[in-house]
N, C-alpha and C positions, 0 to 999 in steps of 0.2 A: 449351839452356835446360832446367832440371829440370822434370819433369812436375808440374803443380799437384797438391797433396794433395787428397784427396776430402773434401768437407764433409758431415758427417752431416745428414740431414734436408733435403737440397736441394729436394726436392719436397714437403716437409711443409706443413701448413696455415700460411698467413701469420701473422706476429706483428704487433705494434703498428706503426702507420705505414703499413700496407698495406691497401688497401680490400678485398682479397679478391676482386677482379674482374679480368677480363682485357680489355684494349683490343684489339679486332680491327682488321682492315685498314680498316674504314669509320669507325673511331673509336667504335663502339658497345661497350657493356659486355656481356660474355658470361660465362657460368659457366666456371670453371676446370676443368682435368682433372688428377688426381693423377699421371697417367702422363707429364706433360710437365714440362719444367724451367721453374720460375718465376724470372723476373729482374725486379727492381724498377727502374723507370725513375724516377730521382730528379729529377722536375720537376713543377711545378704548372701548366705551360704546356700547355693543351689542344691547341694547334696542333702542338706537338712530339710529344705523345702520338700523335695521329693519323698524323703523318708517319712516326715510328719504327715504329708498328704496321704500316703499309703496307709499309715496307722489310723488316721482319722476316718478315712473312707470305710474301713472295715467296722469301725465301732460307733461312729457318730456321723452318718451320712447327711444329717440335717445341718451340719456345720460347714460353712464355706471358709476355707483357709485362704486368706488374702495375703498376697505378697506385699512387702514393705520396701520403700526406697528412701526412707527418711534418714536423718543423721545417725551415725554410729557413736555411741558414748564411749568414754574411756572406761574400760573394765578394770577398775582398781580394787575390786573386792578381794578378800582373802579366802572366801569360800565360794563354792558353786552357787549356793543360794543367793549370796550377795550380788554376784555378777548377773545372775538371771533376773533379779529384781531391778538392777540398774538398767538393763536393756528393756525390760517390759515397761518400766515407768516412763522412759523416754519415748517409746513408741506410743503408749497410751496418751501421753501429753501432746505429742506431735500430731497424732491423727484424730484424737477425740473418740477412738474406738477401743473396745476391749482388746487387750494385747496379750499374747503368749510369747514367752522367750525361754530359751533353755541355755544352760551352761553345762558343759560336760567335758569329760576328759578321762584319762586313764591313771590309775593309782597302782604303783608297783611296790610290792612288799619290801624288797631289799633296798629300795630307795626311800623308805620311810613315807610312802604315799605319793611321792613325786612320780611323774611331772605334775599331777593334780591340776590346779587352776592354770598352770603354765603349759598345759599340753599342746595348745595350738601354736605356741611360739618357743618350744623347747630348744630348738636349734638356733634361735635368735630372731628369725623373721616370722611374722604372723602368717599362719596358713600354709607353711611349707611342709606339706604332708610327707613328701619323700625325705626331706632333710631331717624332720623330727623323728621319723621311724628309724632311719639309718643311725642317728645318734643314739637313740635308746637301745637298739640292738647291740651297738658297739659297746655301750656302757655295761651291758649284761653279758658280754662275750664269755667271761670266765665263770659265770654263775651256773651251777648245776641245775638240772631240770627240776629237782625237788624243791628248789628255792626260787622258782620263776613265777610264783603266784602274782596275779594282778586282777584288777577289776575295773570295768568301765562304770563310771558314775554319771548320772544325769539328774540335774535339778531343773524342774520346770516351774516358772512363775507365771501367774495370771494376775493382771492388774486392770482394774476398771478405771476409766478416766474420772477426773474430778467432776462432781455434780453439785451445783448450787454452792460452790465455794468449799465443799467438803472433800477431803482426800478420798480417792477411790479405794475400794476394797482390794486387798492383796492376799493371794494364796501361794504357797510353795509346796511342792511334793518332790520326792526323790526316788529314783530307780537305780538299782545296782545289778550289774551283770558280772558274776564271778567267773574267773578262768585263770589262764596262765599265758606266758609269752613263748611263742615258738622261737627257734634259733635263726630262722630266715623268713623273709616275706613270701607268702603264698596266696594266690588267688587274685582275681581281677575285679571282683565286686567290692562294694563298700568304699570307704575312704578313711582318712586318719590312720589310726593304728590297727585297723581291721585286718590287714594282711599278716599280722603277727599275733593277733589275739585269738586264742583257742578257748571257747567257752567250756565250762565244766560239763562233762558228759559227752563231749564231741572230740573227734580227732581232726576236724576241719577248722581252719581259721574262719573268722567272721567274713573275710573276703572270699572264701570258697563256698560259703553257704548260699543257697538260693535266697534272693532278696525277700521273698515272702516268709521264709523260715526265720531269717534274721529279724524282720520287722515284727514278728509275732513274739519274740523273746528278748529283744535287745534292751539295753538300759533305758533308751528313750521310750520303748513300748511299755516297759514296767512303770516308768514315771507317768506316762500318759494315762495308763489305766488308773493310777491313783488320782489323776486330775479329772477323770470322767464325771464323777458325781458333781463337781463344781460346774462343769460345762452343761450337764443335764439340768442344773438349776437355771442356767441361762435359757435353755430351750423351753423350760416350763413357764417362764414369765410372760 
């Protein structure tokens, strides 16, 4: 694969659509450093910001994860990869910075992989975590434990902004976290379907896990580990 071209001003002051602050591993806003590589995380989801910040802090402390307040595109892709690219392209175009975006959800075996890309709006409204989880558990009410297999899927897209009229480079990676669904919600950590998702090898739901444990093994952590080589290329430029 050819080496990505260097982008001018990679560590320059943020442009429109970037708050100009950095999200640290605790989710707190901190002052940025001009010596570190700034990468925009194209999401308005505070839970995702905190989770990605914790994952990045452990693996690539040289990267500043910058919050984004630009426009939200219509996510009309039919795969996680398509939706992640839609979000990252808009953020890169709007800010002129390297952008990361993820699209993720839960895929349930007996539902043929649903909710899938509709995970965030399974009950009708976007981002209704409680409603989405309640509906999914109700739909699986009569399904025996042996057939409650499910997996979290995360696709991360990285998009570089256009340079000299040329389209920016794009990369996508995927992480999968296998498990099953409990019969009722348990735990206060996490978000989304975490209170019902039991990872393989565990008796605890993702919402009962210590955040550090979850962040080390989640679908987002797995996808991010696959993206690390690309981010390391940015750091080496």
